[in-house]
VEXNUPA-879201 format. One line per 3 residues: for each residue x, y, z of C-alpha. Coordinates in pm, 1 decimal. Layout:
N
X/Y/Z  ...
This chain:
470
-4854.8/2159.1/6778.1  -4860.6/2518.0/6648.5  -4735.2/2531.9/6292.6
-4596.3/2863.9/6176.2  -4305.1/3003.6/5976.5  -4072.2/2995.1/6277.6
-4140.5/2626.4/6334.8  -4112.4/2545.1/5965.4  -3771.7/2710.8/5939.8
-3656.3/2536.1/6254.9  -3778.2/2188.2/6176.9  -3780.8/2124.4/5802.8
-3417.6/2050.0/5736.0  -3410.4/1693.8/5608.5  -3557.0/1555.1/5287.4
-3663.0/1202.1/5213.1  -3743.3/1016.7/4894.4  -3771.7/666.8/4758.2
-3662.7/535.1/4421.7  -3974.0/676.0/4256.9  -3864.1/1024.3/4371.2
-4213.4/1097.6/4492.2  -4239.7/998.5/4857.3  -4378.7/1214.5/5131.0
-4174.5/1496.4/5272.5  -4004.1/1402.6/5600.4  -4105.3/1636.8/5880.8
-3876.0/1617.9/6185.7  -3876.5/1766.8/6531.1  -3650.4/2063.4/6615.0
-3426.5/1855.0/6840.5  -3339.9/1638.6/6540.3  -3216.9/1935.4/6342.5
-2937.9/1888.2/6096.7  -2723.5/2190.6/6019.2  -2799.6/2346.1/5683.1
-2452.1/2276.5/5550.0  -2503.1/1904.3/5617.7  -2833.7/1871.9/5433.3
-2674.2/1885.2/5087.3  -2327.0/1734.4/5062.1  -2314.4/1609.0/4702.7
-2522.1/1581.0/4385.7  -2714.7/1281.6/4518.2  -2826.3/1457.7/4835.8
-2910.5/1768.3/4632.1  -3131.5/1552.3/4409.7  -3289.9/1398.4/4718.5
-3355.1/1744.3/4858.4  -3533.0/1848.5/4539.0  -3740.4/1531.1/4537.8
-3866.5/1627.0/4882.4  -3966.3/1972.8/4763.1  -4146.4/1840.6/4456.7
-4333.0/1588.8/4669.3  -4476.7/1874.1/4874.0  -4655.1/2007.1/4565.8
-4858.9/1684.8/4553.5  -5003.3/1744.8/4897.6  -5381.2/1790.9/4925.3
-5300.8/2112.6/5113.1  -5136.5/2251.5/4798.7  -5177.6/2155.2/4432.3
-5307.7/1813.8/4531.9  -5644.2/1978.1/4607.0  -5675.4/2316.5/4782.1
-5486.7/2526.0/4525.6  -5721.2/2401.3/4254.9  -6046.8/2402.5/4449.9
-6045.1/2721.4/4657.5  -6005.0/2980.8/4376.4  -6284.5/2812.9/4178.6
-6520.8/2760.2/4471.5  -6481.6/3121.2/4588.9  -6609.1/3234.3/4249.8
-6855.3/3116.3/3987.3  -6712.2/2793.7/3843.8  -6769.4/2549.2/4130.9
-7035.5/2504.9/4398.2  -7056.9/2250.0/4676.5  -7313.6/1976.2/4633.9
-7602.7/1979.6/4879.9  -7459.9/1647.4/5001.0  -7093.2/1690.3/5079.0
-6827.4/1581.7/5324.6  -6792.4/1922.8/5488.3  -6475.0/2022.7/5305.6
-6443.9/2392.4/5212.9  -6792.9/2484.1/5336.4  -6680.1/2824.8/5460.0
-6528.6/2904.1/5119.0  -6852.2/2817.2/4944.5  -7036.7/3038.1/5192.3
-6784.4/3325.9/5181.6  -6734.6/3312.0/5560.5  -6371.5/3204.8/5595.0
-6206.3/3314.5/5920.5  -5855.4/3318.2/6066.2  -5907.7/2980.8/6234.9
-5979.7/2806.7/5905.7  -5776.6/2485.4/5878.8  -5744.4/2489.5/5499.3
-5592.4/2838.3/5496.9  -5360.2/2733.7/5777.9  -5252.8/2418.3/5595.5
-5199.3/2607.8/5269.4  -4980.3/2858.8/5450.3  -4773.2/2581.9/5608.6
-4740.6/2371.3/5294.6  -4625.8/2663.1/5080.6  -4373.1/2784.7/5335.1
-4236.3/2432.8/5362.9  -4168.2/2450.2/4988.4  -4006.5/2793.4/5028.5
-3785.0/2693.5/5322.1  -3674.5/2362.9/5176.0  -3609.6/2508.3/4831.3
-3396.4/2772.1/5002.9  -3190.4/2505.7/5180.0  -3144.3/2319.4/4853.0
-3027.7/2642.0/4686.7  -2779.6/2721.6/4963.3  -2645.9/2368.9/4978.6
-2625.9/2328.5/4602.7  -2442.0/2653.9/4547.1  -2169.3/2541.3/4789.5
-2097.2/2218.3/4601.5  -1774.9/2193.4/4407.0  -1817.8/2012.5/4075.6
-1560.6/1762.5/3956.4  -1643.8/1808.5/3590.1  -1831.7/2031.2/3350.1
-2110.1/1773.6/3326.3  -2146.0/1760.0/3702.3  -2156.5/2139.2/3718.7
-2437.0/2138.2/3462.1  -2622.9/1885.2/3675.9  -2579.5/2096.3/3988.6
-2689.7/2409.7/3803.7  -2999.6/2230.6/3675.1  -3100.3/2117.4/4023.0
-3029.3/2452.4/4187.6  -3224.2/2621.9/3908.8  -3520.5/2396.7/3978.2
-3503.5/2493.5/4345.4  -3513.4/2862.2/4251.4  -3816.8/2795.5/4031.6
-3996.9/2607.1/4308.3  -3932.3/2889.8/4554.1  -4059.9/3141.9/4300.2
-4377.0/2939.4/4243.8  -4449.6/2905.4/4615.8  -4389.3/3274.5/4693.3
-4609.3/3368.6/4395.8  -4890.3/3140.5/4511.4  -4862.9/3271.8/4868.1
-4893.3/3632.2/4758.2  -5189.6/3548.9/4535.0  -5370.4/3372.0/4816.8
-5291.1/3591.3/5117.0  -5247.3/3940.6/4970.4  -5441.8/4170.4/4743.0
-5323.5/4175.4/4379.8  -5029.8/4373.5/4252.0  -5246.6/4654.6/4115.4
-5446.3/4697.3/4438.1  -5234.8/5005.7/4511.3  -5054.8/5219.5/4254.9
-4709.1/5119.5/4377.7  -4790.2/4766.0/4501.1  -4686.0/4895.3/4843.0
-4961.7/4717.4/5033.7  -4889.9/4423.7/5263.4  -4786.3/4100.1/5102.2
-4641.4/3793.4/5271.5  -4305.7/3731.2/5441.9  -4024.9/3664.2/5195.6
-3789.7/3383.5/5298.8  -3473.7/3379.9/5086.6  -3212.5/3249.7/5327.3
-3201.8/2989.5/5601.9  -3120.4/3051.3/5962.8  -3047.5/2823.5/6254.2
-3196.2/3092.0/6476.8  -3568.3/3113.1/6529.8  -3719.1/3395.6/6330.4
-4046.0/3584.6/6329.3  -4058.1/3746.2/5986.2  -4272.5/4049.5/5914.6
-4473.2/4087.9/5597.0  -4299.0/4231.1/5293.3  -4487.4/4453.8/5053.5
-4642.8/4293.0/4748.9  -4387.2/4472.7/4532.4  -4101.8/4324.4/4736.7
-4250.8/3977.1/4705.6  -4270.9/4009.5/4326.9  -3914.8/4140.5/4313.3
-3805.0/3822.3/4490.9  -4014.2/3606.2/4258.6  -3867.1/3778.6/3952.9
-3513.2/3738.4/4085.5  -3569.0/3368.5/4152.5  -3712.4/3319.8/3804.7
-3407.9/3490.8/3652.1  -3177.0/3273.5/3862.5  -3362.4/2962.5/3751.3
-3349.5/3055.4/3382.7  -2976.3/3124.1/3403.3  -2906.6/2778.9/3550.1
-3156.0/2538.6/3395.9  -3035.1/2383.5/3071.6  -3297.4/2117.5/3000.8
-3577.9/2234.5/2772.3  -3813.6/1951.3/2863.7  -3808.7/1740.6/3178.2
-4107.9/1527.5/3270.9  -4237.9/1612.0/3613.6  -3967.1/1872.5/3680.3
-3906.4/2238.5/3606.1  -3749.1/2278.5/3262.6  -3630.8/2602.4/3104.1
-3965.2/2643.8/2929.1  -4162.4/2563.7/3243.5  -3980.5/2848.8/3419.4
-4058.2/3079.3/3126.7  -4424.3/2975.1/3146.2  -4418.5/3072.3/3514.3
-4251.7/3401.6/3422.6  -4524.5/3479.2/3167.8  -4794.8/3420.6/3430.0
-4613.0/3625.5/3694.9  -4553.7/3920.4/3462.6  -4918.0/3919.1/3352.9
-5019.2/3955.7/3717.9  -4775.9/4248.3/3748.7  -4923.8/4409.8/3436.8
-4577.9/4398.9/3280.7  -4720.7/4309.8/2942.6  -4396.3/4338.3/2746.3
-4234.4/4064.7/2955.3  -4554.1/3857.9/2958.3  -4546.9/3864.5/2577.8
-4174.4/3794.0/2560.7  -4179.2/3489.0/2787.4  -4503.6/3338.4/2656.6
-4367.0/3383.6/2304.1  -4052.7/3190.1/2394.1  -4269.8/2901.1/2506.8
-4516.1/2916.5/2218.0  -4251.1/2962.9/1949.3  -4012.6/2702.0/2089.2
-4158.2/2419.0/1885.8  -4142.4/2196.8/2194.7  -4517.3/2207.9/2257.4
-4839.3/2200.2/2056.2  -5205.9/2221.7/2141.0  -5372.1/1884.1/2164.6
-5619.2/1866.0/1874.9  -5994.5/1875.7/1904.2  -6032.6/1502.2/1844.6
-5778.0/1418.7/2112.4  -5895.1/1668.4/2374.5  -5984.8/1399.8/2626.1
-5623.0/1279.1/2601.8  -5519.4/1617.7/2740.1  -5643.5/1507.3/3081.8
-5579.7/1133.7/3055.6  -5237.1/1123.8/2890.2  -4929.6/1208.6/3094.8
-4675.4/1448.5/2943.4  -4886.3/1516.0/2634.0  -4780.7/1772.6/2373.6
-4957.1/2058.4/2552.2  -4815.0/1993.1/2897.4  -4529.8/2223.3/3001.7
-4505.7/2123.9/3368.2  -4712.9/1872.3/3557.6  -4680.6/1722.4/3902.8
-4623.3/1348.7/3892.2  -4851.0/1116.7/4085.0  -4736.8/754.3/4076.8
-4931.2/461.8/4219.6  -4725.1/498.2/4537.3  -4840.4/859.9/4570.8
-5212.2/779.7/4575.5  -5381.0/1031.6/4804.8  -5692.9/817.2/4817.2
-5993.1/1000.8/4954.8  -5790.0/1320.9/4990.2  -5708.4/1348.4/4618.7
-5860.6/1570.9/4352.5  -6003.7/1273.7/4167.8  -6195.0/1147.9/4470.5
-6310.2/1502.8/4546.3  -6475.9/1539.5/4204.2  -6561.8/1182.5/4102.0
-6927.4/1075.1/4144.2  -6785.7/736.9/4249.8  -6608.0/924.6/4526.6
-6733.4/1233.4/4706.6  -6833.5/1456.4/4413.1  -6822.3/1732.8/4673.9
-6801.4/2017.9/4422.8  -6996.9/2046.2/4098.7  -6960.9/2271.7/3797.5
-7209.8/2557.5/3801.7  -7493.9/2577.6/3553.0  -7379.9/2930.0/3466.0
-7040.0/2803.6/3355.2  -7192.3/2509.6/3168.1  -7420.6/2745.3/2973.4
-7124.6/2950.4/2847.1  -7003.7/2669.7/2618.3  -7144.6/2618.0/2272.0
-7306.4/2279.2/2224.4  -7019.4/2158.3/2002.7  -6742.4/2283.4/2232.6
-6511.8/1988.1/2300.4  -6438.1/2127.0/2646.5  -6786.1/2016.5/2753.5
-6638.3/1667.9/2768.0  -6468.3/1778.4/3089.2  -6813.7/1830.2/3243.4
-7054.4/1535.4/3259.5  -7425.8/1565.8/3323.9  -7576.4/1317.4/3564.4
-7752.9/1277.1/3895.8  -7601.6/1244.7/4239.8  -7756.6/988.0/4466.9
-7935.5/1150.7/4755.7  -7856.1/1498.8/4627.7  -7892.2/1682.7/4295.6
-8112.4/1519.4/4033.4  -7928.6/1726.3/3774.2  -7560.5/1747.0/3857.6
-7262.2/1866.6/3654.0  -6962.6/1652.0/3741.0  -6603.8/1765.5/3678.0
-6399.3/1523.1/3464.4  -6063.7/1698.0/3428.9  -5929.0/1427.1/3659.7
-6046.7/1118.2/3469.1  -5876.7/852.6/3681.5  -6110.2/955.6/3960.3
-6099.7/733.4/4265.5  -5879.7/469.5/4100.0  -5553.1/662.1/4092.1
-5445.9/1025.3/4109.3  -5391.1/1200.5/3778.3  -5082.0/1408.3/3718.2
-5165.2/1768.8/3799.9  -5113.2/2015.3/3513.6  -4959.2/2336.6/3641.8
-4862.2/2495.5/3309.5  -4996.7/2408.7/2967.7  -4974.1/2571.7/2628.8
-5333.4/2696.2/2603.7  -5275.4/2924.3/2902.3  -4965.8/3068.8/2737.3
-5171.2/3163.5/2430.5  -5428.0/3331.0/2655.5  -5159.1/3513.3/2853.4
-5009.7/3650.7/2534.3  -5353.0/3733.0/2393.8  -5441.7/3935.7/2703.2
-5106.3/4113.7/2705.3  -5139.5/4197.2/2335.8  -5494.6/4325.7/2383.9
-5393.3/4547.2/2672.9  -5115.6/4704.4/2465.0  -5329.4/4781.1/2161.1
-5212.9/4489.5/1946.2  -5562.5/4368.2/1866.2  -5476.6/4160.6/1559.5
-5212.3/3961.3/1745.2  -5447.4/3915.1/2041.2  -5726.1/3793.6/1813.9
-5491.1/3542.0/1649.5  -5382.0/3394.9/1982.3  -5740.8/3379.1/2103.9
-5841.0/3199.2/1784.5  -5575.0/2932.8/1843.4  -5760.5/2834.4/2160.3
-6118.6/2875.8/2040.6  -6055.4/2694.0/1713.2  -5929.0/2391.3/1903.9
-6243.5/2400.2/2116.5  -6485.7/2449.5/1826.1  -6316.0/2393.1/1488.1
-6403.4/2661.1/1239.7  -6469.2/2916.3/1512.5  -6502.4/3270.9/1384.4
-6218.9/3508.9/1475.5  -6293.9/3755.5/1751.8  -6416.2/4087.3/1615.9
-6381.4/4287.6/1936.5  -6112.1/4539.8/2012.8  -5989.8/4733.1/2316.2
-6157.9/4651.3/2647.5  -6423.7/4442.1/2477.3  -6146.8/4218.6/2342.9
-5988.2/4194.6/2689.4  -6324.4/4089.5/2832.8  -6363.8/3828.2/2559.6
-6021.5/3687.0/2646.4  -6108.1/3677.4/3017.1  -6425.9/3488.6/2928.4
-6218.9/3241.0/2730.4  -5981.9/3202.3/3025.7  -6282.4/3113.4/3239.7
-6392.7/2842.9/2996.3  -6050.7/2705.3/2905.9  -5894.8/2706.3/3253.5
-6203.8/2609.2/3454.5  -6129.7/2397.8/3764.7  -5754.5/2465.8/3737.2
-5734.9/2725.6/4013.2  -5739.6/3056.6/3821.1  -6087.8/3205.3/3842.8
-6082.9/3407.4/4168.3  -5736.4/3544.1/4088.4  -5848.8/3650.9/3740.9
-6148.4/3836.4/3882.0  -5954.6/4005.8/4162.6  -5657.8/4120.7/3950.7
-5904.8/4263.7/3697.2  -6096.5/4445.8/3972.7  -6417.0/4256.2/3899.0
-6703.0/4175.8/4131.2  -6734.2/3812.2/4233.5  -7048.8/3601.4/4221.1
-7019.0/3298.6/4448.3  -7270.6/3054.0/4309.8  -7402.4/2810.6/4568.0
-7637.6/2519.8/4522.7  -7941.7/2723.1/4621.3  -7847.9/3091.4/4589.7
-7581.0/3341.8/4481.6  -7361.2/3564.9/4697.2  -7274.4/3894.2/4529.1
-6942.3/4040.9/4646.8  -6820.5/4370.7/4507.4  -6463.6/4476.7/4433.0
-6257.5/4581.0/4625.7  -6321.3/4326.4/4894.7  -6119.6/4223.6/5198.8
-6250.4/3868.2/5171.0  -6120.4/3805.9/4819.2  -5798.0/3696.5/4988.2
-5741.7/3452.0/5272.1  -5673.8/3545.0/5634.5  -5330.7/3510.5/5786.6
-5377.7/3193.9/5997.0  -5437.8/3239.5/6368.0  -5153.2/3000.0/6446.6
-4910.5/3233.8/6269.4  -5050.4/3538.7/6446.1  -5017.9/3369.5/6786.2
-4660.1/3255.1/6726.4  -4524.0/3549.9/6532.3  -4539.9/3892.9/6701.7
-4415.5/4066.6/6387.6  -4696.7/3966.7/6154.6  -5027.4/4145.7/6103.5
-5369.0/4024.8/5995.8  -5535.6/4114.2/5668.3  -5806.0/4383.1/5694.2
-6154.9/4248.7/5745.4  -6052.0/3950.3/5958.3
């Protein structure tokens, strides 16, 4: 069956969950359609709708694997082992094409989040509350739906379009914006990147205005939305807003960096002090061989390994080296660098950290550095480096040298969390794809730094165009 935006809008109208609020999303055929106004009829069905959207984030086609792996593999932090299961080979080799199944599945998974969040928004905003408390509950849930739609649109535009600063006015092609539901089949054209970010910003504002809970395990809270806002504004080079929103998170008192001695708890402990928003994976959600843990664990596939170049960047006493374990892989590399940011491995899926406090410090540090506030940038950078290596000397750089130092720290701190390719592309840097036996040098600008619009979408949607170079 061809999967494209038209089919997603037509078919994804019903949500399903179980008591754990983490079951798989229910995909139904078009002839089973339920009218949009019947999807959400009360607070309970609105909650159920949101559970379905959250569950989609767990999928191996989204944050459950691809969103973490692809941006690291298409850069210099990860390389496929010489013995692998065949996953993501074209990304490792820099030869992705429009028929690629992972790009197609990413596209579908993210638009399912967008469409279903939109239906939750529309249904929730029509509900009539019986009390002030119920209205607050409705607002919270609708706000979460806005935040989820903002996140998915933002991830789509990062994956399938060149960065905001690729053109002076961000007028280059982005991805189709979906902000309302329709019972009619649609074939949306691509919006400009600027238009996509306008929608993302509007959804973030709508979420902030509705969400009242400052912390909510496994769900979007007010500070999780502000963490998203800080990241989005950094990508837009709106440094004033990046500073403002990251400061709200950092200065809230709700979060603190996990200490050096407890660094391993950062990855093993759910909802630790540094975690702002993480995707919940219960025992019932176990993705098995499709999960991130199995992908990286030497007891599983260990398909992708940390690169020696990345490993060499850390000082010998850097606690972050505990997230990389030296060993040998049977029948493959005698000297392998295994990723251990998913410590449960093949046993059970770890919660997936989407926003954590260290990133907020690095966002603010970069924004400060780019606006000439070197002292403030150095202080924020030190907060991260001192946790990694206690007693670390403050950064002495200024100007562009300080920005480069911060980008280096982002590479080390956020390794294997799905940031590296985006950081290089938005900073107009060349990309070195490190493979097991050689390196591919790709210069900026480059058509292949973004993914192709899937062939299925092109075949089904006459109004959409392919990215240059594909």
